[in-house]
N, C-alpha and C positions, 0 to 999 in steps of 0.2 A: 213395399215389395223388397224383400231380403235380397241382397247382391250376391251373385254367384260367384264363388271361390274358382280359380282357374285350375284346371285339372293338373295332376302331376306331369302328363305327357306334355301339356302346352309349356309349363315351366321348364322343362327339360330341352324342348326345342328351342326356346328362347336363350337358354344358356349356352347351348351348341353354337347358335347364330352370333353371340357376343363375345366368345372366346376369341376367335382371331384378331378383333379390334383390340382387345385388352391386351393380347400379347404384343402386337404391334406397338402401342404405347409404352408398355414396360421396356421393349427394345430399344426405343428412341430415346427415353431416359437413361437407360444404361449407358447408351453411345455417347450420349452428351456428357454423363459423368466420366467415361473412359477419356473423352476428348479434352475435358478440362484438367483430367488427372495428367493427360500426356502432355499439356501445354506446360502444367506446373512443373513437371519433370524436366521438360526442355528448357525453361527458364532458370530453375534452381541451380544448375551447373554454373551457369554464367554468373550468378551473384557469388557462388563459391570460389571461380576463377581468381586466382591472385592477380592483383594489379601490379604491373610492371612500371616503377617509377623512373622517369625519363630525366637523366641529370641536366640541370641549367648549365649551360657552357657560358663561361665568363670568358669575354674578349679582352685580352690584355690592351693596356694602354699603348699608342705608338711609341717606339723606341726614339727617345731624343738623340739626334745627331752628336757625339762627343765635341765637335768643333762648332763655334759660334764666333761669327764676325760682324763688325759694325762699323761704318764709317759715317762721320757728322761732317757736313760742309755749311759754313756760314760765312756772309759776307755782307758789310754796311757800307755804303756809299751815300756821304751827305755833301752838298755843295750849296754855296749862296753866302750868308754871312761867314761861314768857315768850310774848310774843305777836310773832309774826313773820309777814308778809306781803311777799313778794317776786314781783313780775311782771317778765317781760324777753321782748323781741320784738325780731325782725331780720328785715329784708327784705333780699334779695341779688337783684340782676339782672346778668345777663352777655350782652354781645353779642360772639359769636365769628365772625370771619371769617378763617380761619387765614392766607390769604396776604396780609392787610392789617392788621388790627387785632384787639386783644381789649380791650372796653370792660367793666369791672366797677364796679358800684355797690352800696354798702351803707348801709343805714338801720339803726340800732340804738337800742333805747331799754330803760332799767331803772329800774324805782321800787319801792321798797320801805319798810314801816314796821315799826318795831321799838319795843314798849312805848309806843305812842302817839306816836312821834316819826319823823322821816323819816331811814332809815338808808342808802338808795340813791335817788339821783336823778340819772341821767346820760344823755346823747345822743350819738350819734355819726353823722355823715354822711362817707361816704368815696366818692372816685372816683379811678379809675385807668385810664390808658390806656396799652396796650402796643403799639407799632406793629410790623409784621412779626413776630408772635411764633413763627413757625416758624424764622425765621433763628437762627443761633447767637449772634449779638450784635445785639441790638436796642434802640431806645430808649424810654423811657417818660416819662410826666408823671402827677402825683399831687397830688391836693388832700384834707386832711383837716380837718373842722370838729368840733371836739368840746366839751362842757359837762359839769362835773362839780360839782355843789353842795356836795358833802361835801368834796371835795378843794380847796375855794374858786376853782375855775377858772369864771369867769364865760363865758369863749370862749377857745379854742385853736384857731388856724389856722395850718397847714402847707401850704406849696407846694413842690414839688421836681420835679427832673427827674436823669436820669442814663441809665445803660446797664445792661441784662440781659445775663446769659451764660445762655443755655438748653441745659442738656445734656440735656433730655429733654423732647420736645414731643408725644408721643402722648396722645390723650385719657385713657387709662387710666393714664398715668403722667407726670407732668410736674414737673421739678425746675429750679429758677431761683435765680440768684444776682443780687443788684443792688446797684449802686453809683452813688452819686450826692450831691446836696447839697440841703438843705431849708432854706427860711427859716421860722422859728419866731416865730410872733406869740402873745402872751398878754396876757389882760386877766383880773384877779383880781376876786373879790367886794368888796363893801364892808368895810372894815376891814383891808385888806391894803396895808401900804405897802413898796415902792412898788406901785402899782396896775396897772402893765403892764410887759413885759419882751419883749425882742427879742433873737434869737439866729440865727446861721448855724450849722448843724449838717451834719455827715457823714453820708449815709444808707447803711446797709447792711443788707441783708435776704436771707434764706435761706426759700425757700419750696419744699414738696414736697407732691404729692398721689398718692396710689396707690388702685388699685381691686382689691379682692379678692373673687374668686368672684361678681362682679357684683352683689353684694349690699352690701358693706361698702366705705366710702370712708374713707380716712385723709388727713387734712389737717394740716400742721404749718407753722407760721410762725414766725420769729425775726426781730425787728427791734431793731438797736443805733444809737443816734443821739447820739455825742458831740457837744459844742460844740467849733468850730474853735479857740476861744481858750483853752480848757480842757477836755482830755479827762476830767478828773474829774467833769465837769458832763455827764451822759448820761440818756438815756432808754431803757429797755429793756422790751420786749414780746415775751412769749411766748404763743403759741396753738397748741393741740393738740386736735383734733376728730375724733370717728368717728361716721359716719352708717350706721345699720343700716335697710336698706331691708325694709318689711313687704310693700308692694304697688307698684305701678309709680310712684307718685306719693308714697306716705305711708311715713314713716319716723320713727325717734327718733335724736336728735342728742345727743350727750354731748360737753361742751366744757369745757376747762381753759385758763383764762387767767391770766397772771402780768405784772403792770406794775409798773414800779419807775422812780421819779423820784429821781435822787440829790440833787437840791434843791429839795424841794416847798416850798410856802409854810409860815409858822410855824404849829405847831399841827397839822400833817397828817403822818401816817406815810408813809415813802418807798414801801412797797411793799403792793400789793394783790393779792390770790388771789380767783379768782372759778370756782366749779364749777356747772355748770347741767345740767340733762337737760330737752330740749325735744321737743315734737313737731314733726316737719319735714314740710312739704308742698311737692313740687317739681314743675315741670311746663315 
């Protein structure tokens, strides 16, 4: 049987019934496209908005106080086969203005008795001024006053000047070579003849300071002072120290000192060696 074709009236009726559904679908697609376009338009300005760079603020390191003080106190007391009591103290003061000067002052005293007799009795006052200490080459002035009863030295005064070569000028690492001239004036204790002496000496010094792990400070100083008229007549001093910090202000100081006078007064040994352990207080 041949299938019957739908009449034109039936096709027109079906098209009229389907038209609203197609219109709704088309409107939904357009609305979705418009929504997507609007979202794209909304997001695009954000990407085009210039980013404002926020600068990183650098906090400067704390300003170090210009004055520094340190007191070292040591005491030894031995009894039994021999009696020995030795007291030593030192006071150090520094004024640091890196762009202008470094002023260092040291006062030191030692006293000791062994078997009822005085075995140590010495005092030292030292002032040193370094100008423009951050420069590669800088001038210095120095004054030393010392007294040592055991070495028959009633008073020794040394005043000198010269130039420093500063190869390292950081707070945690300082190294310095010094070259200059010193006037050396001595007055001996009673019984020594002649009673006084005067010399002009060449002054050479090497000094270095190192800080390890913020708790251990190493210091070493070597001074050689030969007389200008005779280099065989010389003074040699070496000083090595380690300071171990326990708290911010308190620590322990170990120090080894060597001093040699090639031509001491009669009856005095040319070399002295000193090792001491002291309580150190700094602020």
